[in-house]
BAFINU-403700 format. One line per 3 residues: number of its first residue (from 1); their letters; for each residue x, y, z of C-alpha. Coordinates in nm, 2 decimals, decimal comma, padded with zeros to 4 digits. Example, Ala and Ser with C-alpha at 12.3 -4.5 7.8 and 13.67 -1.06 7.14 Angstrom:
1) AS) 01,23 -00,45 00,78 ~ 01,37 -00,11 00,71
***
This chain:
1) MSS) -02,70 04,75 -01,17 ~ -02,49 04,44 -01,13 ~ -02,48 04,25 -00,80
4) PMI) -02,21 04,34 -00,55 ~ -01,89 04,14 -00,60 ~ -01,93 04,00 -00,25
7) AWV) -02,24 03,81 -00,36 ~ -02,02 03,59 -00,58 ~ -01,80 03,47 -00,30
10) PVV) -02,02 03,18 -00,19 ~ -02,05 03,07 -00,55 ~ -01,67 03,08 -00,60
13) NRL) -01,62 02,88 -00,28 ~ -01,87 02,62 -00,39 ~ -01,70 02,60 -00,73
16) AKY) -01,36 02,56 -00,57 ~ -01,49 02,29 -00,35 ~ -01,65 02,11 -00,65
19) FTT) -01,33 02,12 -00,86 ~ -01,12 01,99 -00,57 ~ -01,34 01,71 -00,45
22) SNY) -01,62 01,57 -00,67 ~ -01,42 01,61 -00,99 ~ -01,17 01,35 -00,87
25) AAQ) -01,45 01,09 -00,90 ~ -01,47 01,17 -01,27 ~ -01,10 01,10 -01,33
28) SID) -00,94 00,76 -01,37 ~ -00,60 00,61 -01,45 ~ -00,58 00,40 -01,77
31) LPS) -00,33 00,11 -01,72 ~ -00,33 -00,24 -01,85 ~ -00,36 -00,51 -01,59
34) VEI) -00,05 -00,70 -01,48 ~ -00,05 -01,07 -01,56 ~ -00,29 -01,24 -01,33
37) NDV) -00,14 -01,57 -01,21 ~ -00,44 -01,80 -01,12 ~ -00,27 -02,05 -00,90
40) ETA) -00,60 -02,19 -00,80 ~ -00,65 -02,39 -01,12 ~ -00,29 -02,42 -01,26
43) PEK) -00,19 -02,79 -01,28 ~ 00,19 -02,75 -01,26 ~ 00,39 -02,82 -00,95
46) RPR) 00,51 -02,47 -00,89 ~ 00,17 -02,29 -00,87 ~ 00,02 -02,59 -00,69
49) TLK) 00,30 -02,55 -00,43 ~ 00,22 -02,19 -00,38 ~ -00,16 -02,27 -00,36
52) HLL) -00,10 -02,53 -00,09 ~ 00,14 -02,30 00,11 ~ -00,10 -02,01 00,10
55) RAN) -00,38 -02,23 00,22 ~ -00,17 -02,37 00,50 ~ -00,08 -02,02 00,62
58) HVN) -00,45 -01,93 00,60 ~ -00,56 -02,22 00,81 ~ -00,28 -02,22 01,06
61) YSI) -00,17 -01,86 01,13 ~ -00,34 -01,54 01,22 ~ -00,31 -01,23 01,01
64) LYH) -00,21 -01,03 01,31 ~ 00,02 -01,14 01,59 ~ 00,26 -01,03 01,86
67) NLE) 00,00 -00,85 02,07 ~ -00,19 -00,78 01,75 ~ 00,09 -00,54 01,64
70) YHN) 00,26 -00,73 01,36 ~ 00,11 -00,84 01,02 ~ 00,15 -01,18 00,87
73) HMA) 00,37 -01,13 00,56 ~ 00,38 -01,50 00,45 ~ 00,16 -01,45 00,15
76) HLL) 00,35 -01,13 00,04 ~ 00,68 -01,31 00,05 ~ 00,56 -01,63 -00,11
79) GSA) 00,38 -01,44 -00,38 ~ 00,67 -01,22 -00,46 ~ 00,91 -01,51 -00,47
82) YLF) 00,68 -01,71 -00,69 ~ 00,65 -01,42 -00,93 ~ 01,03 -01,39 -00,94
85) GAD) 01,05 -01,76 -01,04 ~ 01,10 -01,94 -00,71 ~ 01,07 -02,32 -00,73
88) AVQ) 00,88 -02,55 -00,50 ~ 01,19 -02,61 -00,28 ~ 01,26 -02,24 -00,24
91) MNK) 00,89 -02,17 -00,15 ~ 00,89 -02,44 00,11 ~ 01,20 -02,30 00,26
94) IYD) 01,04 -01,96 00,28 ~ 00,73 -02,11 00,45 ~ 00,94 -02,29 00,71
97) EES) 01,15 -01,98 00,79 ~ 00,86 -01,73 00,80 ~ 00,63 -01,95 01,00
100) KEL) 00,87 -01,97 01,29 ~ 00,76 -01,63 01,43 ~ 00,39 -01,65 01,34
103) EEW) 00,11 -01,74 01,58 ~ -00,19 -01,97 01,56 ~ -00,54 -01,83 01,54
106) KDS) -00,71 -01,73 01,86 ~ -01,09 -01,71 01,90 ~ -01,25 -01,37 01,88
109) PAE) -01,47 -01,24 02,17 ~ -01,78 -01,31 01,95 ~ -01,89 -01,36 01,59
112) VTD) -01,98 -01,08 01,35 ~ -02,27 -01,08 01,11 ~ -02,40 -00,89 00,81
115) KDW) -02,61 -00,68 01,05 ~ -02,33 -00,57 01,28 ~ -01,99 -00,62 01,11
118) REF) -01,93 -00,24 01,08 ~ -01,97 -00,20 01,46 ~ -01,65 -00,40 01,51
121) LGD) -01,43 -00,22 01,25 ~ -01,09 -00,14 01,39 ~ -01,11 -00,39 01,67
124) KRY) -00,82 -00,63 01,60 ~ -00,95 -00,89 01,85 ~ -01,21 -00,97 01,59
127) QRA) -00,96 -01,07 01,32 ~ -01,07 -01,44 01,33 ~ -01,44 -01,34 01,34
130) FVD) -01,40 -01,12 01,03 ~ -01,23 -01,40 00,84 ~ -01,51 -01,64 00,94
133) FFE) -01,77 -01,38 00,84 ~ -01,63 -01,31 00,50 ~ -01,58 -01,68 00,43
136) DEL) -01,94 -01,75 00,53 ~ -02,05 -01,48 00,29 ~ -01,83 -01,64 00,02
139) ALK) -01,98 -01,98 00,06 ~ -02,34 -01,90 00,15 ~ -02,42 -01,59 -00,05
142) YDY) -02,18 -01,56 -00,34 ~ -02,12 -01,92 -00,46 ~ -01,75 -01,90 -00,39
145) DWK) -01,70 -01,59 -00,62 ~ -01,45 -01,39 -00,41 ~ -01,47 -01,10 -00,64
148) EVA) -01,84 -01,06 -00,57 ~ -01,76 -01,06 -00,20 ~ -01,50 -00,79 -00,26
151) NEY) -01,75 -00,59 -00,47 ~ -02,01 -00,60 -00,19 ~ -01,78 -00,51 00,10
154) LYS) -01,51 -00,29 -00,05 ~ -01,70 -00,07 -00,29 ~ -02,05 -00,02 -00,15
157) GKE) -02,21 00,20 00,11 ~ -02,16 00,56 00,23 ~ -01,81 00,48 00,37
160) PLI) -01,68 00,20 00,15 ~ -01,41 -00,01 00,30 ~ -01,17 00,07 00,01
163) NGL) -01,12 00,41 00,16 ~ -00,97 00,26 00,47 ~ -00,69 00,04 00,33
166) IGG) -00,40 00,24 00,47 ~ -00,47 00,16 00,83 ~ -00,20 -00,08 00,97
169) LGH) 00,07 00,09 00,76 ~ -00,10 -00,01 00,44 ~ -00,09 -00,38 00,49
172) PLI) -00,45 -00,44 00,39 ~ -00,38 -00,26 00,07 ~ -00,08 -00,47 00,00
175) HLG) -00,26 -00,79 00,09 ~ -00,55 -00,70 -00,14 ~ -00,30 -00,65 -00,43
178) YAY) -00,17 -01,00 -00,39 ~ -00,52 -01,14 -00,37 ~ -00,60 -00,99 -00,71
181) ELS) -00,26 -01,07 -00,87 ~ -00,27 -01,43 -00,76 ~ -00,65 -01,46 -00,80
184) NKE) -00,67 -01,63 -00,46 ~ -00,98 -01,65 -00,25 ~ -00,80 -01,71 00,08
187) LAM) -00,59 -01,40 00,03 ~ -00,90 -01,20 -00,06 ~ -01,09 -01,30 00,25
190) EAL) -00,77 -01,23 00,46 ~ -00,74 -00,89 00,29 ~ -01,10 -00,80 00,38
193) AMA) -01,05 -00,92 00,74 ~ -00,72 -00,72 00,76 ~ -00,89 -00,41 00,63
196) SSS) -01,17 -00,45 00,88 ~ -00,94 -00,52 01,17 ~ -00,70 -00,24 01,09
199) YNY) -00,96 00,02 01,00 ~ -00,90 00,36 01,17 ~ -00,95 00,73 01,15
202) LHK) -00,76 00,77 00,82 ~ -01,06 00,67 00,62 ~ -01,24 01,00 00,70
205) YLD) -00,99 01,20 00,49 ~ -01,12 01,01 00,18 ~ -01,48 00,96 00,29
208) SPS) -01,55 01,32 00,38 ~ -01,50 01,59 00,11 ~ -01,45 01,85 00,38
211) YTQ) -01,08 01,75 00,42 ~ -01,01 01,81 00,05 ~ -00,96 02,19 00,03
214) PST) -00,73 02,42 -00,17 ~ -00,39 02,43 -00,01 ~ -00,15 02,73 00,03
217) YST) 00,03 02,61 -00,27 ~ -00,01 02,35 -00,55 ~ 00,20 02,14 -00,78
220) TSP) 00,16 01,83 -00,99 ~ 00,49 01,68 -00,87 ~ 00,48 01,46 -00,56
223) LEI) 00,86 01,48 -00,53 ~ 00,84 01,86 -00,52 ~ 00,60 01,83 -00,22
226) LHK) 00,83 01,59 -00,04 ~ 01,12 01,84 -00,08 ~ 00,89 02,11 00,06
229) IAA) 00,81 01,89 00,36 ~ 01,18 01,82 00,41 ~ 01,24 02,20 00,42
232) DTR) 00,93 02,29 00,62 ~ 01,06 02,41 00,96 ~ 00,72 02,36 01,12
235) FDG) 00,80 01,99 01,14 ~ 01,12 02,06 01,33 ~ 01,12 01,92 01,68
238) LFE) 00,78 01,76 01,67 ~ 00,93 01,42 01,75 ~ 01,23 01,31 01,94
241) ERG) 01,29 01,00 01,73 ~ 01,16 00,83 01,42 ~ 00,88 00,57 01,45
244) AAN) 00,53 00,47 01,33 ~ 00,38 00,60 01,65 ~ 00,46 00,95 01,53
247) MDM) 00,19 00,92 01,27 ~ -00,10 00,92 01,52 ~ 00,05 01,23 01,68
250) LFK) 00,08 01,40 01,34 ~ -00,29 01,36 01,27 ~ -00,40 01,43 01,63
253) DHE) -00,19 01,74 01,69 ~ -00,08 01,87 01,35 ~ -00,36 01,78 01,11
256) PLI) -00,37 02,11 00,93 ~ 00,00 02,09 00,85 ~ -00,02 01,74 00,70
259) LEH) -00,34 01,82 00,51 ~ -00,18 02,14 00,37 ~ 00,09 01,92 00,19
262) WNA) -00,16 01,64 00,11 ~ -00,39 01,88 -00,07 ~ -00,11 02,05 -00,25
265) WKI) -00,08 01,76 -00,50 ~ -00,31 01,88 -00,78 ~ -00,40 01,59 -01,01
268) VDP) -00,46 01,70 -01,36 ~ -00,29 01,43 -01,56 ~ -00,37 01,11 -01,36
271) NKQ) -00,16 00,86 -01,56 ~ 00,15 01,08 -01,57 ~ 00,12 01,18 -01,20
274) FED) 00,07 00,82 -01,09 ~ 00,39 00,74 -01,28 ~ 00,56 01,02 -01,09
277) SQE) 00,43 00,89 -00,76 ~ 00,58 00,55 -00,83 ~ 00,91 00,71 -00,90
280) AAM) 00,88 00,91 -00,58 ~ 00,81 00,59 -00,38 ~ 01,13 00,43 -00,52
283) TLL) 01,32 00,75 -00,45 ~ 01,21 00,76 -00,08 ~ 01,35 00,41 -00,02
286) VKT) 01,68 00,43 -00,21 ~ 01,78 00,79 -00,23 ~ 01,74 00,88 00,13
289) VQP) 02,02 00,64 00,22 ~ 02,37 00,80 00,22 ~ 02,65 00,59 00,07
292) GTH) 02,81 00,35 00,30 ~ 02,54 00,37 00,57 ~ 02,31 00,09 00,44
295) AYD) 02,04 00,26 00,64 ~ 01,73 00,14 00,47 ~ 01,42 00,25 00,65
298) FFM) 01,17 -00,02 00,74 ~ 00,87 00,21 00,74 ~ 00,97 00,39 00,42
301) VHI) 00,97 00,06 00,22 ~ 00,59 00,04 00,29 ~ 00,55 00,36 00,07
304) LTT) 00,70 00,16 -00,22 ~ 00,51 -00,17 -00,16 ~ 00,18 00,01 -00,11
307) SHA) 00,24 00,20 -00,44 ~ 00,29 -00,13 -00,61 ~ -00,04 -00,26 -00,46
310) VRI) -00,21 00,05 -00,61 ~ -00,06 -00,03 -00,95 ~ -00,20 -00,38 -00,93
313) LLP) -00,54 -00,27 -00,83 ~ -00,61 00,03 -01,05 ~ -00,70 -00,17 -01,37
316) LIP) -00,92 -00,41 -01,16 ~ -01,14 -00,18 -00,94 ~ -01,42 00,06 -01,03
319) KKF) -01,28 00,37 -01,20 ~ -01,46 00,61 -00,96 ~ -01,22 00,49 -00,68
322) HIN) -00,90 00,54 -00,88 ~ -00,80 00,89 -00,77 ~ -00,91 00,83 -00,41
325) LVR) -00,70 00,52 -00,39 ~ -00,39 00,71 -00,52 ~ -00,46 01,00 -00,28
328) QWW) -00,50 00,75 00,00 ~ -00,16 00,62 -00,08 ~ -00,03 00,97 -00,09
331) LLA) -00,16 01,05 00,25 ~ 00,02 00,75 00,39 ~ 00,34 00,84 00,20
334) IAV) 00,37 01,19 00,34 ~ 00,27 01,08 00,69 ~ 00,54 00,81 00,70
337) YAA) 00,80 01,05 00,55 ~ 00,72 01,31 00,82 ~ 00,71 01,05 01,10
340) QLR) 01,05 00,92 01,00 ~ 01,19 01,27 01,05 ~ 01,21 01,37 00,68
343) PKI) 01,54 01,22 00,57 ~ 01,72 01,42 00,30 ~ 01,63 01,31 -00,05
346) DED) 01,95 01,31 -00,26 ~ 01,85 01,28 -00,62 ~ 02,22 01,29 -00,72
349) LEV) 02,25 00,94 -00,57 ~ 02,23 00,76 -00,90 ~ 02,45 00,50 -01,07
352) KPV) 02,42 00,33 -01,41 ~ 02,32 -00,04 -01,39 ~ 02,59 -00,29 -01,48
355) KGW) 02,37 -00,59 -01,44 ~ 02,02 -00,68 -01,55 ~ 01,68 -00,79 -01,41
358) KYV) 01,79 -01,15 -01,41 ~ 02,05 -01,06 -01,14 ~ 01,77 -00,89 -00,93
361) EEM) 01,56 -01,20 -00,97 ~ 01,84 -01,42 -00,85 ~ 01,91 -01,20 -00,55
364) AVS) 01,54 -01,20 -00,46 ~ 01,50 -01,58 -00,48 ~ 01,85 -01,71 -00,38
367) GPW) 02,04 -01,42 -00,22 ~ 02,12 -01,38 00,15 ~ 01,80 -01,18 00,21
370) ATD) 01,57 -01,41 00,02 ~ 01,36 -01,48 00,33 ~ 01,32 -01,11 00,42
373) AHY) 00,96 -01,03 00,31 ~ 01,02 -00,65 00,27 ~ 01,34 -00,69 00,08
376) VKA) 01,19 -00,92 -00,17 ~ 00,87 -00,71 -00,20 ~ 01,07 -00,40 -00,26
379) LRA) 01,26 -00,56 -00,55 ~ 00,93 -00,69 -00,69 ~ 00,77 -00,34 -00,67
382) MKA) 01,07 -00,18 -00,86 ~ 01,06 -00,44 -01,13 ~ 00,69 -00,40 -01,18
385) AAF) 00,72 -00,03 -01,20 ~ 01,00 -00,06 -01,45 ~ 00,79 -00,28 -01,68
388) TWG) 00,48 -00,06 -01,63 ~ 00,65 00,26 -01,74 ~ 00,92 00,14 -01,97
391) DVH) 01,22 00,25 -01,76 ~ 01,39 00,42 -02,06 ~ 01,66 00,57 -01,84
394) ERY) 01,69 00,25 -01,63 ~ 01,63 00,43 -01,31 ~ 01,43 00,14 -01,16
397) LAA) 01,69 -00,11 -01,27 ~ 01,97 00,09 -01,12 ~ 01,78 00,14 -00,80
400) AIH) 01,69 -00,23 -00,77 ~ 02,05 -00,35 -00,83 ~ 02,19 -00,10 -00,59
403) FAD) 01,93 -00,19 -00,32 ~ 01,98 -00,56 -00,38 ~ 02,36 -00,53 -00,32
406) DFK) 02,37 -00,26 -00,06 ~ 02,10 -00,39 00,17 ~ 02,23 -00,51 00,51
409) GWI) 01,91 -00,51 00,71 ~ 01,64 -00,25 00,82 ~ 01,66 00,05 01,05
412) F) 01,35 00,14 01,24
***
């Protein structure tokens, strides 16, 4: 006589857990690398200028400032402008403008070592100590091979640091992307220090498989999930106003709700779904702004620029971390969208481009917002996505031109 059906329940549960967690480690996303611009060894004036300015920023200014609340965006802006073709004069102008609000380094309460560095994760007061620690490792253990330092501290251990890159609104992830794209050791050490200083509870959702469970629904489309979040009345009235502080309340008081939507994204075709996620990131920035309002959301732009960082990193990191990195971005994306009160996504807001990428490049480098780091980074992210996926229907180009012209400053 066959076993009672009830005896199969634990087996089914274990199989469900296997196919929703460990199977992700077997998936990967196959993309060619973007062009790596090694400014460290290039002899021409333009890359030498960038190298010197990145080093000056590294030496003079802290990666966190304004009561440890703001992130130093100098490298992001300089790197984006350089990749858009900025010359030495334009980069020096950016440095002069951006450095006006930055702060000099302050000593940390103590040093950190290879024995205790994890004990200080998430303590922003130790930003200087983390930079010193990783630079010591670079010089004394790894013969100035910054990629070996990254391999050791990003990808190893039970809770690898790469699973905690979305703390601090994803700035460590963005910074790491520029480190790889510009092949720059100063940026790499800053990225490791930023990841260590900004490390918070969000890493547990990637480190612990217990948070990856079957949802009440599933779809392969991130945009469909965003529409469902917009229509989900359980979010109504949770917050009085938009703001990044809402994210902590979301996870503290409404974790099951946010995880229900996070887990609803079923990844079965990693390349196609990463492409869809990049389009969703662009959509959240551009198609949540009603015509004539110019109301571009400062926090929403980070969904786009972190997606760009993921695109930079995927061909360059171990494959077993690919899906976790994309799902880490996705967790940030839906949390930011919910925290910003789920603005309506109007997919009908689309116009045909009447200009080309050259115009976008000129606006990024010479336009009225050329010294706004997030403006320039957003344009750079859209261009990179267009060239990654082909942009047959010119959606990225249209979005970039519209954003370049329509932008009048950020709303918070």
